[in-house]
C-alpha positions as CSV (number, residue, x, y, z in Angstrom):
1,M,-3.2,50.8,33.8
2,L,-3.8,50.1,30.0
3,V,-1.4,52.1,27.8
4,P,-1.3,51.9,24.0
5,L,1.5,49.8,22.7
6,Q,4.4,51.6,21.0
7,K,7.2,50.5,18.7
8,E,9.6,50.7,21.7
9,D,7.7,47.9,23.4
10,F,8.8,45.3,20.9
11,E,11.8,44.0,22.9
12,V,9.7,43.5,26.0
13,V,6.9,41.7,24.2
14,A,9.3,39.6,22.1
15,G,11.0,38.6,25.4
16,W,7.7,37.4,26.8
17,L,7.2,35.3,23.7
18,A,10.7,33.9,23.6
19,D,9.5,30.4,24.7
20,P,8.0,28.6,21.7
21,E,5.2,27.1,23.8
22,D,4.2,30.5,25.3
23,H,4.3,31.9,21.8
24,F,2.0,29.3,20.5
25,K,-0.5,29.6,23.4
26,V,-0.7,33.3,22.8
27,C,-0.4,33.7,19.0
28,G,-1.1,30.3,17.5
29,N,0.1,30.4,13.9
30,A,-1.0,34.0,13.4
31,F,2.5,35.4,14.0
32,G,5.6,33.3,13.1
33,Y,8.0,32.3,15.7
34,P,10.0,34.2,16.8
35,L,8.0,37.4,16.7
36,K,9.5,39.8,14.2
37,R,9.8,43.5,14.8
38,E,8.1,44.4,11.5
39,V,5.2,42.1,12.3
40,F,4.9,43.7,15.8
41,D,5.1,47.2,14.4
42,A,2.6,46.6,11.6
43,F,-0.1,44.8,13.6
44,F,0.2,46.0,17.2
45,V,1.2,49.6,16.6
46,E,0.7,51.0,13.1
47,T,-2.7,49.6,12.4
48,A,-3.9,49.8,16.0
49,G,-5.4,52.7,17.8
50,D,-8.6,53.0,15.9
51,P,-11.6,52.3,18.2
52,N,-13.5,51.0,15.2
53,V,-10.9,48.5,14.2
54,R,-8.2,47.4,16.7
55,L,-6.9,48.7,20.0
56,C,-3.6,47.3,21.5
57,F,-2.4,47.9,25.0
58,K,0.3,47.0,27.4
59,Y,-0.8,46.7,31.0
60,C,1.5,48.6,33.4
61,V,2.0,48.4,37.1
62,D,4.2,51.1,38.8
63,G,5.3,52.2,35.3
64,R,6.4,48.7,34.2
65,A,4.8,46.7,31.5
66,V,3.6,43.3,32.9
67,G,1.2,42.3,30.2
68,M,-0.5,43.0,26.9
69,V,-4.0,42.7,25.5
70,H,-5.9,43.9,22.5
71,F,-9.4,44.2,21.0
72,T,-9.6,43.3,17.4
73,R,-12.5,42.6,15.0
74,I,-14.4,45.5,16.6
75,D,-17.9,45.6,15.2
76,R,-19.5,49.0,16.1
77,Q,-22.8,48.1,14.4
78,N,-23.3,45.2,16.7
79,D,-21.5,46.5,19.8
80,F,-18.9,43.7,19.8
81,G,-15.2,43.3,20.4
82,H,-12.9,40.3,20.2
83,I,-10.0,39.9,22.6
84,G,-7.1,38.6,20.5
85,V,-3.6,38.4,21.9
86,A,-3.5,38.5,25.7
87,M,-0.6,37.6,27.8
88,V,1.3,38.3,31.0
89,D,5.0,38.5,31.5
90,P,5.9,34.8,32.3
91,T,8.1,35.9,35.2
92,T,5.1,37.5,36.9
93,R,2.5,34.8,36.4
94,S,0.3,34.0,39.4
95,A,0.9,37.5,40.9
96,G,-2.7,38.7,40.0
97,Y,-1.7,40.9,37.0
98,G,-3.7,38.8,34.5
99,R,-6.8,39.2,36.6
100,A,-6.2,43.0,36.9
101,M,-5.4,43.4,33.2
102,F,-8.6,41.5,32.2
103,A,-10.7,43.6,34.7
104,A,-9.3,46.7,33.0
105,I,-9.9,45.6,29.4
106,L,-13.4,44.4,30.2
107,K,-14.2,47.7,31.9
108,K,-12.8,49.6,28.8
109,G,-14.8,47.4,26.5
110,F,-18.1,47.5,28.4
111,E,-18.0,51.0,29.8
112,E,-15.9,53.1,27.5
113,L,-16.4,51.4,24.2
114,N,-20.0,50.4,25.0
115,F,-19.7,46.8,23.9
116,H,-22.6,44.5,24.5
117,R,-20.5,41.4,23.8
118,I,-16.8,40.5,24.2
119,D,-15.4,37.2,23.1
120,L,-12.1,35.4,22.9
121,N,-10.6,32.0,21.8
122,V,-8.6,29.6,23.9
123,F,-6.7,26.6,22.4
124,E,-7.7,23.1,23.7
125,S,-4.1,22.7,24.9
126,N,-4.5,25.6,27.3
127,P,-6.8,24.4,30.1
128,R,-5.4,26.9,32.6
129,A,-6.5,29.9,30.5
130,L,-9.9,28.3,29.9
131,K,-10.5,27.8,33.6
132,F,-9.2,31.4,34.3
133,Y,-11.7,33.1,32.0
134,Q,-14.6,31.1,33.2
135,E,-13.9,31.3,36.9
136,A,-12.5,34.7,37.2
137,F,-14.9,36.6,34.9
138,G,-17.8,34.3,34.1
139,F,-17.0,33.8,30.4
140,K,-19.3,31.2,28.9
141,V,-18.0,28.5,26.5
142,E,-20.0,28.7,23.3
143,G,-18.4,25.8,21.5
144,L,-15.3,24.1,20.2
145,A,-14.1,24.8,16.7
146,R,-12.5,21.4,16.0
147,D,-9.1,21.0,14.3
148,T,-8.6,24.7,13.6
149,I,-4.9,24.9,14.0
150,K,-1.9,22.7,13.2
151,K,1.1,22.3,15.4
152,D,3.9,19.8,15.0
153,G,1.8,17.8,12.5
154,D,-1.2,17.5,14.8
155,Y,-4.5,19.5,14.8
156,Q,-6.2,21.0,17.7
157,G,-9.3,23.2,18.2
158,W,-10.1,26.3,20.1
159,Y,-12.9,27.1,22.4
160,T,-14.9,30.3,21.8
161,L,-15.9,32.0,25.0
162,S,-18.0,35.1,25.4
163,L,-19.2,37.5,28.1
164,L,-22.2,39.8,27.7
165,R,-22.6,43.2,29.4
166,P,-25.4,42.0,31.8
167,E,-23.3,39.0,32.9
168,W,-20.3,41.3,33.5
169,Q,-22.5,43.7,35.6
170,A,-24.0,41.0,37.7
């Protein structure tokens, strides 16, 4: 079940991002490491909740948060939403929660928010995520933005993937 993120969720989310590699795969350089409470509160709670701007959720199973995902860069004129940060509790990986969480966010996007297009980015260094989005949900790779982010003195790119409503319904 998708539930809006609250300030009280900071400790859980920060714990999921405690490993620097996990933090980078999920956040890139957008949020400094380690995640700070004021950044979490400002981005994921205080400026979230507007279906025309940003919606941030935790994914709960049996009342326990096991993941988080959000829509950002929502474009109502063009029926478009971008999935920004998406992650599953590292201790529950490979338990099917990521698949269930993405099924829920896609359903929300296409059915409730009436998006025609949903896209996301995946770093080159995260082939597991790239394969997951393609195989589990049919996301299509649109291209590679080369050398878009710097980590440890090296540059890497990210893939942009998208899914259109007719592809999701198929």
